C-alpha positions, 0 to 999 in steps of 0.5 A: 852876346859875344862870340866866346858867349856864342861858342859856349852856348852852342856846346850845349846843342852839340852831339857827342860826335860834334864835340869830339871834333870841336875838341880836337879842333881846340885841343889838337889831340884826340877827345878822352873817352868821357861823356858828353857834359865832361867834353862840353866842359873841357872844351869851354875852360880852353875857350875861355882860357885863351880869351880871358888868360889861364891859371896863374904860375903858382897855381899851375905849379901847384897842380903840377906837384900835386899830379906828380904826388897823385901818380907816385902814390895815388893819393893827393892830401890838399891844404884846405887854407884860402887865400882870402880876398878883399870883399870875401864874405865869412860866415860862421855860426857860433852859440846860435848866433850868425856873425858875418865878417868882411874882408877889407884891404885894411882888415876884417871888418865885423859889427862896424868894427875893423880888426887886425886878424881873424884871430881878433875876430874870434876872440871878440866873438868866443872870448877865448883865445882861437886860431882865426883861420881854424874858428872861420874853417879856413885851415886843416887838412883834407884827403882826396882819393883817387 
């Protein structure tokens, strides 16, 4: 078991007071007024971040942008469009049949055939023109309220 694994496991057995002390040691400021579980999650994230690295610059900038928007308006609109990584499996049920699409470097694998776009896959499945990302539920706006 690695040192990180040991540290993460120890968090589960700490009292709220111990977690608040650990929070101060980890972040160098007082713990927020939240429950034991949230303290442990925050500390666990920071420990992993310190060892494995944090968010990428684009993700960090996006979170900052969303935070500023929330502070100004009290709401945040989030784009649910996904960035698909190689190896991701998309599953969609259409007319009672389940369809699985595997994201690959060279395209989208569906029934042993590689397609150049999700829209091509959606068209193949439905027989009509569809936005592939929309057909697979990867686009649209969701509203998050504070």
